[in-house]
mmCIF file of the C-alpha atoms, coordinates in Angstrom:
data_MODEL
# 
_entry.id   MODEL 
# 
loop_
_atom_site.group_PDB 
_atom_site.id 
_atom_site.type_symbol 
_atom_site.label_atom_id 
_atom_site.label_alt_id 
_atom_site.label_comp_id 
_atom_site.label_asym_id 
_atom_site.label_entity_id 
_atom_site.label_seq_id 
_atom_site.pdbx_PDB_ins_code 
_atom_site.Cartn_x 
_atom_site.Cartn_y 
_atom_site.Cartn_z 
_atom_site.occupancy 
_atom_site.B_iso_or_equiv 
_atom_site.pdbx_formal_charge 
_atom_site.auth_seq_id 
_atom_site.auth_comp_id 
_atom_site.auth_asym_id 
_atom_site.auth_atom_id 
_atom_site.pdbx_PDB_model_num 
ATOM 1  C CA . MET A 1 1  ? 30.223 -49.157 43.600 1.00 0.00 ? 1  MET A CA 1 
ATOM 2  C CA . ILE A 1 2  ? 31.642 -48.224 40.376 1.00 0.00 ? 2  ILE A CA 1 
ATOM 3  C CA . TRP A 1 3  ? 30.273 -45.452 38.101 1.00 0.00 ? 3  TRP A CA 1 
ATOM 4  C CA . SER A 1 4  ? 30.953 -45.550 34.542 1.00 0.00 ? 4  SER A CA 1 
ATOM 5  C CA . SER A 1 5  ? 30.331 -41.248 34.288 1.00 0.00 ? 5  SER A CA 1 
ATOM 6  C CA . TRP A 1 6  ? 29.812 -38.471 36.556 1.00 0.00 ? 6  TRP A CA 1 
ATOM 7  C CA . SER A 1 7  ? 25.851 -38.512 36.497 1.00 0.00 ? 7  SER A CA 1 
ATOM 8  C CA . GLU A 1 8  ? 25.390 -41.709 37.616 1.00 0.00 ? 8  GLU A CA 1 
ATOM 9  C CA . PHE A 1 9  ? 27.720 -40.887 40.394 1.00 0.00 ? 9  PHE A CA 1 
ATOM 10 C CA . PHE A 1 10 ? 25.704 -37.582 41.131 1.00 0.00 ? 10 PHE A CA 1 
ATOM 11 C CA . SER A 1 11 ? 22.479 -39.477 40.934 1.00 0.00 ? 11 SER A CA 1 
ATOM 12 C CA . MET A 1 12 ? 23.882 -42.094 43.347 1.00 0.00 ? 12 MET A CA 1 
ATOM 13 C CA . GLY A 1 13 ? 21.708 -44.895 41.994 1.00 0.00 ? 13 GLY A CA 1 
ATOM 14 C CA . GLY A 1 14 ? 18.585 -42.628 42.657 1.00 0.00 ? 14 GLY A CA 1 
ATOM 15 C CA . TYR A 1 15 ? 19.228 -41.526 46.046 1.00 0.00 ? 15 TYR A CA 1 
ATOM 16 C CA . GLY A 1 16 ? 21.889 -38.548 45.106 1.00 0.00 ? 16 GLY A CA 1 
ATOM 17 C CA . LEU A 1 17 ? 18.882 -36.020 46.125 1.00 0.00 ? 17 LEU A CA 1 
ATOM 18 C CA . TYR A 1 18 ? 18.705 -37.720 49.415 1.00 0.00 ? 18 TYR A CA 1 
ATOM 19 C CA . VAL A 1 19 ? 22.880 -38.100 50.120 1.00 0.00 ? 19 VAL A CA 1 
ATOM 20 C CA . TRP A 1 20 ? 23.653 -34.205 48.291 1.00 0.00 ? 20 TRP A CA 1 
ATOM 21 C CA . GLY A 1 21 ? 21.138 -32.534 49.946 1.00 0.00 ? 21 GLY A CA 1 
ATOM 22 C CA . SER A 1 22 ? 22.140 -34.532 53.488 1.00 0.00 ? 22 SER A CA 1 
ATOM 23 C CA . TYR A 1 23 ? 26.399 -32.747 52.721 1.00 0.00 ? 23 TYR A CA 1 
ATOM 24 C CA . ILE A 1 24 ? 24.684 -29.526 51.818 1.00 0.00 ? 24 ILE A CA 1 
ATOM 25 C CA . VAL A 1 25 ? 22.661 -29.368 54.909 1.00 0.00 ? 25 VAL A CA 1 
ATOM 26 C CA . THR A 1 26 ? 25.853 -30.579 56.933 1.00 0.00 ? 26 THR A CA 1 
ATOM 27 C CA . PHE A 1 27 ? 28.015 -28.142 55.409 1.00 0.00 ? 27 PHE A CA 1 
ATOM 28 C CA . VAL A 1 28 ? 25.938 -25.128 55.918 1.00 0.00 ? 28 VAL A CA 1 
ATOM 29 C CA . CYS A 1 29 ? 25.366 -26.318 59.325 1.00 0.00 ? 29 CYS A CA 1 
ATOM 30 C CA . ILE A 1 30 ? 28.623 -26.220 60.206 1.00 0.00 ? 30 ILE A CA 1 
ATOM 31 C CA . ALA A 1 31 ? 29.374 -22.900 58.432 1.00 0.00 ? 31 ALA A CA 1 
ATOM 32 C CA . GLY A 1 32 ? 26.694 -21.142 60.555 1.00 0.00 ? 32 GLY A CA 1 
ATOM 33 C CA . GLU A 1 33 ? 28.271 -22.711 63.595 1.00 0.00 ? 33 GLU A CA 1 
ATOM 34 C CA . ILE A 1 34 ? 31.602 -21.289 62.898 1.00 0.00 ? 34 ILE A CA 1 
ATOM 35 C CA . PHE A 1 35 ? 30.077 -18.073 61.900 1.00 0.00 ? 35 PHE A CA 1 
ATOM 36 C CA . LEU A 1 36 ? 27.826 -17.517 65.363 1.00 0.00 ? 36 LEU A CA 1 
ATOM 37 C CA . ILE A 1 37 ? 30.977 -18.784 67.387 1.00 0.00 ? 37 ILE A CA 1 
ATOM 38 C CA . SER A 1 38 ? 33.126 -16.598 65.831 1.00 0.00 ? 38 SER A CA 1 
ATOM 39 C CA . ASN A 1 39 ? 30.396 -13.879 66.383 1.00 0.00 ? 39 ASN A CA 1 
ATOM 40 C CA . ARG A 1 40 ? 30.249 -14.352 70.098 1.00 0.00 ? 40 ARG A CA 1 
ATOM 41 C CA . ARG A 1 41 ? 33.910 -14.530 70.407 1.00 0.00 ? 41 ARG A CA 1 
ATOM 42 C CA . ARG A 1 42 ? 33.822 -10.708 68.946 1.00 0.00 ? 42 ARG A CA 1 
ATOM 43 C CA . THR A 1 43 ? 31.574 -9.518  70.999 1.00 0.00 ? 43 THR A CA 1 
ATOM 44 C CA . LEU A 1 44 ? 33.104 -10.911 74.391 1.00 0.00 ? 44 LEU A CA 1 
ATOM 45 C CA . GLU A 1 45 ? 36.321 -9.650  73.436 1.00 0.00 ? 45 GLU A CA 1 
ATOM 46 C CA . ARG A 1 46 ? 34.161 -6.104  73.047 1.00 0.00 ? 46 ARG A CA 1 
ATOM 47 C CA . GLN A 1 47 ? 32.757 -6.385  76.232 1.00 0.00 ? 47 GLN A CA 1 
ATOM 48 C CA . PHE A 1 48 ? 35.746 -7.564  78.166 1.00 0.00 ? 48 PHE A CA 1 
ATOM 49 C CA . SER A 1 49 ? 37.870 -4.750  76.737 1.00 0.00 ? 49 SER A CA 1 
ATOM 50 C CA . LEU A 1 50 ? 34.959 -2.173  77.238 1.00 0.00 ? 50 LEU A CA 1 
ATOM 51 C CA . THR A 1 51 ? 34.970 -3.693  80.856 1.00 0.00 ? 51 THR A CA 1 
ATOM 52 C CA . GLN A 1 52 ? 38.701 -3.412  81.386 1.00 0.00 ? 52 GLN A CA 1 
ATOM 53 C CA . ASP A 1 53 ? 38.629 0.448   80.090 1.00 0.00 ? 53 ASP A CA 1 
ATOM 54 C CA . LEU A 1 54 ? 36.641 1.436   82.396 1.00 0.00 ? 54 LEU A CA 1 
ATOM 55 C CA . ASP A 1 55 ? 38.235 -0.547  85.359 1.00 0.00 ? 55 ASP A CA 1 
ATOM 56 C CA . ASN A 1 56 ? 41.351 1.035   84.595 1.00 0.00 ? 56 ASN A CA 1 
ATOM 57 C CA . LYS A 1 57 ? 39.442 4.943   84.199 1.00 0.00 ? 57 LYS A CA 1 
ATOM 58 C CA . GLU A 1 58 ? 38.428 4.028   87.685 1.00 0.00 ? 58 GLU A CA 1 
ATOM 59 C CA . GLU A 1 59 ? 41.434 2.725   89.142 1.00 0.00 ? 59 GLU A CA 1 
ATOM 60 C CA . THR A 1 60 ? 43.272 6.180   87.657 1.00 0.00 ? 60 THR A CA 1 
ATOM 61 C CA . GLU A 1 61 ? 40.345 8.051   89.368 1.00 0.00 ? 61 GLU A CA 1 
ATOM 62 C CA . ASN A 1 62 ? 40.942 6.576   92.575 1.00 0.00 ? 62 ASN A CA 1 
ATOM 63 C CA . GLU A 1 63 ? 44.826 7.380   92.261 1.00 0.00 ? 63 GLU A CA 1 
ATOM 64 C CA . THR A 1 64 ? 44.489 10.859  91.693 1.00 0.00 ? 64 THR A CA 1 
ATOM 65 C CA . THR A 1 65 ? 42.188 11.784  93.896 1.00 0.00 ? 65 THR A CA 1 
ATOM 66 C CA . SER A 1 66 ? 43.837 10.053  96.931 1.00 0.00 ? 66 SER A CA 1 
# 
């Protein structure tokens, strides 16, 4: 398709709301998924580090009591 102006391009022959709305919804879903994945990763790293610290502490206590 050839558009003679930017307003025609954004209106997309009357389907602009559907087309651009679909792009916006897709972008929001992808951005939300990236945010949720990074949040889960930080939580898992925090839990793993706490578990690792606890294991190291128990190991040191066992070595000093032996």
